[in-house]
C-alpha positions in Angstrom: -8.1 82.5 -19.7 -10.3 81.2 -22.6 -11.7 78.0 -23.7 -10.1 77.3 -27.1 -12.2 76.0 -29.9 -11.6 74.3 -33.2 -13.9 72.9 -35.8 -14.2 69.3 -36.9 -12.3 69.7 -40.1 -12.7 66.2 -41.3 -16.5 66.8 -41.4 -16.4 70.4 -42.5 -13.3 70.9 -44.6 -14.5 74.1 -46.4 -15.0 75.8 -43.1 -11.6 74.6 -41.7 -9.9 75.9 -44.9 -11.5 79.3 -44.5 -10.4 79.6 -40.9 -6.9 78.6 -41.9 -6.6 80.6 -45.1 -9.4 83.2 -45.1 -8.9 84.4 -41.5 -5.1 84.4 -41.4 -4.4 84.6 -45.1 -1.0 82.9 -44.8 -1.4 79.6 -46.8 1.8 79.9 -49.0 5.3 78.9 -48.0 7.8 81.7 -48.0 5.5 84.5 -46.8 6.9 86.9 -44.2 6.8 85.7 -40.6 5.8 89.3 -39.7 2.2 88.2 -40.6 2.1 86.5 -37.2 3.4 89.3 -35.2 1.7 92.6 -34.2 3.9 95.5 -35.0 4.1 98.2 -32.3 2.2 101.4 -32.9 4.5 104.3 -34.0 5.5 107.0 -31.5 3.9 109.6 -33.7 0.1 109.9 -33.5 -2.7 110.7 -35.9 -3.9 114.0 -37.2 -7.5 113.1 -36.3 -9.3 110.9 -33.9 -10.5 107.7 -35.5 -14.1 106.7 -35.8 -15.3 103.2 -34.7 -15.7 101.0 -37.8 -19.3 99.9 -36.9 -22.1 101.2 -34.7 -20.9 98.8 -31.9 -19.7 101.0 -29.1 -19.0 98.3 -26.5 -15.2 98.7 -27.0 -15.5 102.2 -25.3 -16.5 100.5 -22.1 -14.0 97.6 -22.4 -17.0 95.3 -22.8 -15.0 93.2 -25.3 -17.3 90.2 -25.1 -20.0 92.3 -26.7 -17.6 93.9 -29.2 -15.8 90.8 -30.5 -17.6 87.7 -31.8 -17.6 84.7 -29.6 -18.6 81.0 -29.9 -20.0 78.6 -27.4 -16.6 77.0 -26.9 -14.3 80.0 -27.2 -15.2 83.5 -25.9 -11.9 84.8 -27.3 -12.7 83.6 -30.8 -13.1 87.1 -32.4 -10.2 88.7 -30.6 -6.9 89.4 -32.3 -3.8 87.2 -31.6 -3.4 83.5 -31.0 -7.1 82.9 -30.4 -7.8 80.2 -32.9 -7.3 76.4 -33.0 -6.5 76.1 -29.3 -3.9 78.9 -29.6 -2.2 77.4 -32.6 -3.5 79.9 -35.3 -3.1 83.6 -35.4 -6.0 86.0 -36.0 -4.8 89.4 -37.4 -8.0 91.3 -36.9 -11.0 91.6 -34.6 -14.4 90.2 -35.5 -16.9 92.9 -34.5 -20.4 91.8 -33.6 -23.4 93.5 -35.1 -25.7 95.5 -33.0 -28.6 95.4 -35.5 -29.6 91.9 -36.5 -32.8 90.3 -37.9 -33.7 86.6 -37.4 -33.5 84.8 -40.7 -35.4 81.7 -41.8 -34.3 78.4 -40.5 -31.1 77.2 -38.9 -27.6 76.3 -40.0 -25.3 73.5 -38.8 -22.1 74.5 -37.0 -19.4 72.0 -36.0 -17.6 72.7 -32.8 -14.8 71.1 -30.8 -14.8 70.9 -27.0 -11.2 70.9 -25.9 -11.9 70.1 -22.3 -14.0 67.0 -23.2 -11.8 66.2 -26.2 -14.7 65.6 -28.6 -16.4 67.3 -31.5 -20.1 68.1 -31.7 -22.5 70.1 -33.7 -25.4 72.4 -33.1 -28.1 73.9 -35.2 -27.8 77.6 -34.8 -30.4 80.3 -35.8 -29.6 82.3 -39.0 -28.9 86.0 -38.1 -28.9 88.8 -40.7 -26.7 91.8 -39.8 -27.9 95.3 -40.6 -24.9 97.4 -39.4 -23.3 100.0 -41.6 -19.5 99.9 -41.9 -17.5 103.2 -41.7 -14.0 104.3 -42.6 -12.1 104.9 -39.4 -10.1 107.9 -40.8 -9.7 110.1 -43.9 -8.0 108.1 -46.6 -8.1 106.6 -50.1 -9.7 103.3 -51.1 -6.9 101.0 -52.4 -8.9 97.8 -52.6 -12.6 97.3 -53.1 -13.1 93.6 -53.8 -16.7 93.1 -54.8 -16.1 89.5 -56.0 -17.0 87.2 -53.1 -15.3 84.2 -54.8 -11.9 85.9 -54.9 -11.1 85.6 -51.2 -11.9 84.0 -47.9 -12.5 87.5 -46.7 -15.4 87.7 -49.2 -16.3 91.3 -50.2 -13.9 93.7 -48.5 -12.5 97.2 -48.5 -8.9 98.4 -47.8 -8.3 102.1 -47.2 -4.8 103.7 -47.0 -4.2 106.4 -44.3 -1.3 108.3 -42.9 0.2 108.7 -39.4 1.2 112.2 -38.3 4.8 111.5 -39.4 3.6 110.7 -42.9 4.1 107.0 -42.8 1.3 105.0 -44.4 -0.9 102.2 -43.2 -4.2 100.5 -44.2 -7.4 99.6 -42.6 -9.5 96.6 -43.7 -13.2 95.7 -43.5 -14.2 92.2 -44.5 -17.1 89.8 -45.0 -19.3 92.7 -46.2 -22.6 92.2 -47.9 -22.4 95.4 -50.0 -19.7 97.9 -50.8 -20.6 101.6 -51.3 -17.1 102.8 -52.4 -14.7 102.0 -55.3 -11.0 101.8 -55.7 -9.1 105.1 -56.0 -11.8 107.2 -54.3 -11.0 109.4 -51.3 -13.1 108.8 -48.1 -13.7 110.7 -44.9 -13.6 109.5 -41.4 -17.0 108.1 -40.5 -18.1 107.8 -44.2 -20.2 104.7 -44.9 -18.2 102.3 -47.1 -20.5 99.3 -47.0 -22.8 97.0 -45.0 -22.0 94.1 -42.7 -22.7 90.7 -44.2 -21.5 87.2 -44.3 -19.6 86.9 -47.6 -16.7 84.5 -48.2 -15.3 82.4 -51.0 -15.8 79.3 -48.9 -19.2 77.7 -48.5 -18.4 76.4 -45.0 -17.4 79.9 -43.9 -20.6 81.4 -45.3 -22.6 78.9 -43.2 -20.6 79.9 -40.1 -21.2 83.6 -40.8 -24.9 83.0 -41.0 -24.9 82.0 -37.4 -22.2 84.4 -36.1 -22.1 87.4 -38.5 -19.4 90.0 -38.0 -17.1 92.5 -39.6 -13.5 91.3 -39.7 -11.5 94.5 -39.0 -7.7 94.9 -39.4 -5.2 97.7 -39.3 -1.7 97.2 -40.6 1.3 98.2 -42.7 2.6 96.9 -46.1 5.6 94.6 -45.5 7.1 94.5 -49.0 6.5 97.5 -51.3 7.6 95.3 -54.3 5.5 92.3 -53.3 3.4 92.2 -56.5 6.5 91.5 -58.6 7.9 88.6 -56.4 7.7 85.0 -57.3 6.0 84.1 -54.0 3.3 86.7 -54.8 2.7 85.2 -58.3 2.5 81.7 -56.8 -0.2 82.6 -54.2 -3.3 80.6 -53.9 -5.9 82.0 -53.9 -4.3 84.3 -56.5 -2.9 87.7 -55.4 -5.5 90.4 -55.0 -4.7 94.1 -54.6 -1.0 94.0 -55.5 1.1 95.1 -52.6 -2.1 95.5 -50.6 -2.8 91.8 -50.7 -3.7 90.8 -47.1 -0.8 88.3 -47.1 1.6 91.3 -47.4 0.1 93.3 -44.5 1.7 93.1 -41.0 -1.0 93.9 -38.5 -1.2 96.4 -35.6 -3.4 95.0 -32.8 -6.7 96.5 -34.0 -8.2 96.7 -30.5 -5.1 98.5 -29.2 -5.2 100.8 -32.1 -8.7 101.9 -31.5 -8.2 102.3 -27.8 -4.8 104.0 -28.0 -6.1 106.7 -30.4 -9.4 107.0 -28.5 -11.8 106.0 -31.2 -15.2 107.6 -31.0 -18.6 106.7 -32.3 -19.5 108.1 -35.7 -20.8 111.6 -35.1 -24.4 112.2 -36.1 -23.3 115.2 -38.3 -21.3 112.8 -40.5 -24.4 110.8 -41.2 -26.1 113.9 -42.5 -23.2 115.1 -44.6 -21.7 111.8 -45.9 -24.6 109.4 -46.5 
């Protein structure tokens, strides 16, 4: 059981809009209902064991509260599923906490909602600066490397295409990055550094929130419509389509925590750091 949380949208509309649009990326009418349903993992496996996407190893011990981001009113906030807005909004990914942070200057105001008390309130939270590297979980090819923070509620993010053992394709996504170290079209190896955790987003309210609770939004999913880029609904998207068929609003998610645990993800081997960085 969890204590659901929502933000006082009437006082912090930019943050509310990010959580509705940036985190779930389903603002437009006519998009596939599959965006709100985790697709089962295929019966075929992977040709290699995945690497954890960040240095955070707490998932390996099922210590999910130290792996996924939490808030003072919702310990399930960073988990995938119906964990937002008192269970009314779907979160496609998992928000992974940093393990290396520095205390920044000053504080930032965050608006909360206490569902039990039925009231909103705010707190001044300390600014935290994440220092974690972000890694590709598997061998693959970069299909989106968005370096323009203003283009998406996800901020700067990377999407990488991989293959299951049976040849079917899927993508992994790493969002709210501070810096990207890869570009579109380039091949990457499992465990290769692709960027640095940050707090980027197109929404000012979201950037404030990420200053207090920094994380990497991590997703794994499959393309829903291979012809998505040519559809009327894609051309009508707001914010505008980004990445063609790889737009996040055309990706049905796998449960990312289930994915990492099912395929027995491992920490990034030290040898990779020496060979790939």
